[in-house]
C-alpha positions, 0 to 999 in steps of 0.5 A, a space after each residue: 492517545 499518546 504519541 512519542 518519538 520512534 527510530 528504526 533500530 534493527 539489532 546486530 544478532 537480527 542482521 546476523 541471523 538474516 546473513 546465516 539463513 541466506 547462507 543456509 538456503 535449502 534451494 528448490 529444484 529447478 526447471 529449465 526454460 520456464 523463466 517466470 512462467 511458474 512465478 519466480 525466476 530461480 536465476 533472478 531469485 539467487 542473484 536477488 539473494 546473492 546481493 541481499 547477503 554480499 551488497 545490500 547494507 541495511 544500515 545504510 537503509 536504517 539511516 535513509 529511513 530514519 530521517 523521515 521523522 516517525 513516531 508511535 501513537 499508543 492506543 489501547 488496541 496497541 500502537 501505530 506507527 507513523 510518519 509526520 511530515 509537517 510543511 513549513 508553509 501556512 496553512 498547509 493541506 493535511 493529507 494522510 497516506 495510506 500504503 497496501 500490500 505487499 508495500 509498507 510506509 517508506 514507499 510513499 516516503 518520496 511522494 510525500 516530501 514532494 508534497 510537503 516540501 514542494 519548493 524543493 521539488 519544483 513546485 510553488 511553496 504555498 500547495 503544500 501539504 502536512 503529510 501522515 504515513 501510518 503503517 496499517 496494523 501488523 505491518 512493520 512497526 505497527 503492533 499486530 492485533 491479537 484478536 479478530 476483527 481488524 478491517 479497513 472500517 477499524 482501521 479508518 477509525 484509527 486513522 480518523 483518531 490519529 488525525 485528531 490527536 495531531 490537530 487535523 479536524 479535516 484532511 484528504 485521505 490517499 491510497 492504493 490497494 488496502 490503502 485505497 479500501 481504507 480510504 473509502 472506509 474514511 468516506 463512508 463512516 467519517 464523511 464530515 472529516 474529510 475534504 476529499 479522498 484520492 485513489 490509485 486504485 479501487 478497492 478489490 472488493 468493492 461492489 456498488 448495489 446494483 439491483 439488476 445485474 442486466 442493467 450494467 453498460 458493456 464496459 461494466 461487464 467486461 471489466 467483470 469478466 476481465 477481472 475474473 480472468 485476472 483473478 484466475 490467473 493471478 490470484 492463487 495469493 489472494 485467495 490463500 491469504 484471505 482463506 487460510 492466511 495462517 497456513 502461509 505465514 510460518 513459511 513466510 516469517 521463516 525463510 527469508 528467501 521465500 518471503 522475498 520471492 512471495 513479495 518481489 513476484 508481485 513487484 514484477 507482475 503489478 508494475 509496468 515494467 515490461 516483465 523486467 522488475 529491475 527496469 523499474 525497481 532497484 534491488 536496493 528498493 526490493 530488499 528494503 520492502 523484504 527486510 522490512 516485513 523480515 526483521 519485524 516478522 510482520 508478514 503473517 499479521 499483514 496477510 491476515 487483513 486479506 481474511 478480515 477483508 473477505 469477512 467484511 468487504 466493501 459491497 455497498 447497500 442501497 443508498 450507501 455512497 462515498 459522498 465526498 469529492 473523489 479522485 481516481 489516478 489510473 495507472 495503465 498497468 494497474 491491476 484491473 479496475 472498474 470503468 468510471 461509471 462502475 465506480 461512480 455507482 459507489 463514488 462521487 468521483 469529480 476527477 478521473 486522470 489517465 496516467 501515462 505510465 505506471 502500475 500498482 506501485 505508483 509511489 515508487 513507479 511514478 512519484 511525480 505524476 502521482 504527487 502532481 495528481 494529488 496536487 492538482 485534486 487538492 487545489 480544487 477543494 481549497 
């Protein structure tokens, strides 16, 4: 594995092309008095796109992102883009932070800074971490897989190799969304490398071995029913992405407005925003994520990871369990996750924290709380 520096540099032609496409948007017909009931408020989308055209400054965002030390790990299968924040303190605990969909590496930047440089954020300098934040394969600046088979287990192998190349024989893994799946796969396949796992989500495909479903406790049965109800109301995106991603992919790759609608709906539906997405995220934060997917043309390859997950879900066989210490930070407005009893059927849970606020995008919504919980968990491992 060869590691080389990386810098974001979107060329002027791509920015001009985006501006032209936004100006020539073919707007969908509108229905009055529905708001967000059909998935996207038409007036909100027009306001967001107008801001994207007239006020959003990609070059300013690009400059800010490039303050994060970024690299590429070159492998036979392609390249993995990652941020590497080395703490000035020694010893520092290594931790790999893995994002999910529709997130991207930059959403973990603030948490990474807090963990790497606690003295600058009100923490004790000796409780510092070396931070690695990779971009999932096919996401933003990581190479898109050209053959099927890149699932969370494959990615876990890439992460283990990357951490070895960076000189970290043992480390902590943190993740939410797909990142929780990758962290779990690390625990299942690379147990000897891990000090512990910190999760703010339990993978959607997680299914422990339960010989007799009738043995499930009432709160476990209630969760399974609640998850089915959530999937019925909110899971259309997942079904399409996990069954026919290449039907959806071309549209998201060709229309910036369509891409924005697909992404922003999730930020509103899955966050602790009370229905007002701008109460949690600025237009600049939302459009940073949308723009990263747009400029890198990575949404088609990103959603294929759902298809891969359907082919190889996290269903544990008899006796299969994550045996390294596991911490779960449960944010109250998160997508439904199992009760602790169900989680403990497949994970060795040593810490469970009920957070006061926040939802699925914890690193953006409640970065201080997330960083504090990771730090407290890590202190128990030392």
